Structures are given as C-alpha cells and as structure tokens.
C-alpha positions, -999 to +999 in steps of 0.1 A: -041+177-015-003+178-010+011+208-020+051+211-008+060+184-030+092+184-057+080+150-075+046+145-079+051+109-086+037+080-067+039+040-070+012+014-056+020-018-057-011-042-065-024-018-088-038-037-117-074-043-102-094-036-074-081-007-043-045-005-063-065+003-091-089+028-083-061+045-057-040+048-092-069+065-108-077+087-080-041+101-080-042+107-118-069+123-114-054+144-089-028+154-110-002+129-100+022+106-121+015+068-111+041+038-114+015+010-117+027-021-105+015-058-109+032-094-104+036-092-144+043-064-169+013-076-193-011-072-162+006-038-154+003-026-191-033-035-195-041-014-163-023+019-175-040+013-209-073+018-193-056+052-172-042+069-195-006+086-197+000+096-163+001+057-159+035+040-160+037+000-159+063-015-140+065-054-128+068-061-092+066-093-076+070-081-036+080-112-027+111-116-045+140-093-034+154-093-070+119-082-085+119-050-059+156-042-063+149-042-104+118-022-102+135+007-079+164+009-098+140+015-130+124+041-109+156+057-099+163+060-135+134+076-147+147+108-132+111+119-122+114+114-082+092+095-058+072+113-034+046+083-026+045+046-019+010+027-015+016-011-003-017-021-014-007-057-024-024-081-004-033-117-006-061-143+012-087-133+033-088-167+048-124-165+066-122-207+062-097-209+084-094-209+123-059-205+142-060-236+161-060-258+129-047-233+101-026-243+073+009-226+084+018-227+049-009-212+040-005-184+068+034-180+059+023-171+018+000-144+036+029-131+059+051-131+025+028-108+007+009-088+035+041-080+057+072-090+042+062-078+007+053-042+022+082-039+042+105-052+015+090-027-007+092+002+017+133-005+022+139-002-012+120+030-015+133+049+013+161+059-006+144+078-034+116+088-009+141+105+013+154+127-018+125+147-013+116+175+009+084+154+018+074+122+014+046+095+023+040+057+030+008+042+028+005+007+042-032-005+032-040-027+065-074-036+076-097-036+106-091-075+108-058-063+119-065-045+147-057-061+182-086-044+198-116-065+181-097-089+166-114-127+174-106-163+159-110-153+123-087-149+093-060-163+112-037-154+083-047-123+073-057-106+104-022-117+120-002-104+089-021-072+089-015-065+125+022-072+118+021-045+092+001-019+118+038-027+140+059-022+113+040+013+104+049+028+141+085+015+136+089+028+102+071+061+108+095+070+140+124+057+118+119+079+086+104+110+104+138+128+106+137+123+064+105+141+066+085+107+055+049+106+069+040+065+073+005+057+081-017+025+079-054+026+061-083+004+064-104+009+036-132-010+050-150-041+034-150-032-003-163-048-031-131-062-044-129-099-057-107-106-027-133-090-001-163-102-022-188-075-014-191-041+007-195-007-002-182+008-034-141+004-042-137+041-051-154+051-011-122+027+000-098+040-024-106+075-014-093+073+026-060+058+009-058+086-014-064+108+016-033+095+033-011+096+004-016+130+001-012+144+034+009+179+038+040+181+054+021+188+091-001+161+086+001+130+111+021+104+110+024+068+129-015+065+129-043+041+116-071+057+096-106+047+079-120+075+056-093+099+074-105+093+106-083+076+135-093+038+144-079+019+173-047+000+170 
C-alpha cells in the first residue's frame, strides 16, 4: 500500500457499478476516501450509499468539458487534496463490428469516452495531483488495445484502448517531474455488464488497486495485468 501520500483521496470515474464500484470498494477497505463518479448524481449517490461514509458522490460526464471542470472545482474546494485518479469510465465492447464496415459514428462515440474522456479528466486532475508529493493515474485499458495481439475484433473499443495506451506513455513522461506515476491496466475479461462474463469483478479490480497504490519508486509508463507487465 502507498505509504508516502499526504492526501489519501482517490477519484474513480464510472464508479457506480462494475469494475469502478469494486475498485472504489477495495480502496475504501484500505483506508482511502474515494470520490465515486457517475454520469448522474443520483447514480453516484446510490453507489456511495452502498459503499459507506468514506465514499463521496460526484457527477462527471467524461465527454463534457463543463461537467469535468465543475467536478474538479468541487474536488479542489473540498480541501482534501487528490492523490489518485482512476480513469475507469468506458463504453461499447463492439464485438458485433468489423473494421472494414464499422459504423464510424459508433466508433467516434467510443473514442469520446474511452480515449478523449480519460484525457479530459487527466488534464483536469493533474494540477491537484501535482500538489501532492506522490500521486498516481491509472488508465483502465484492455488487452484488446495491445498492438501485439490485435486482430479485427472490436474495432471501436480496441482502437480507442490502443490510443489510451499511447496517451498513458505520453502522460507518464510529461508528469514524471511532478512525481505522478501513470500506468495502464488491463483487468482481464471480467463479469461486468459490458464484458458479459469472465472472472470475478473483484479479481480484475485488484490489479487496478495495485496500480493505484504504488509507492513512490513504483513503475510508470507501463501496461499491466494482475501486477505483471504485458505487451503493448
């Protein structure tokens, strides 16, 4: 567990269900205060009601500049600081598409959340993160975005996650001087609403929490599953 933080506060996007909810739950169990974001405040409040007093609801639509700006103003005004950002919000595992005939409007929507959404949130968060002696950004990616094994499936999802992996490398280099570690994590195929099957959600979330709680000398600019490096 991270031992050299001033503010033991995290923010998880898309945290009202699935991996995001379980990531928030595991962080809270380790003594963290967690901002639980959802696209509507009602959904965020429903999640925090289930998570307890260490969970704080916040409305964030990662596709909206205004929504993200307002949310991080509120986080900053809380006075509790921010040490960890988990970019978890993601959409559309489009296994019914192939790249040659893909609906590009649908692909663009995937990019708006999976790639630009994460970038938008990271840009809004980096100043708060930089106020801490040590901070972390975790981009929840997927093995589908690995160039080494990429085929023709999930064209919108896979390419947006590949772009997120590239952003991870750039952010890691850019934010290293301020003491912010930035890594991508593949949780594996997990039994979420979007995934539709796979291993227990808790197992996938554990790898995200591992990356979120890395110490100062932990890795940065990496791509991991279950705490082990995987191919870009």
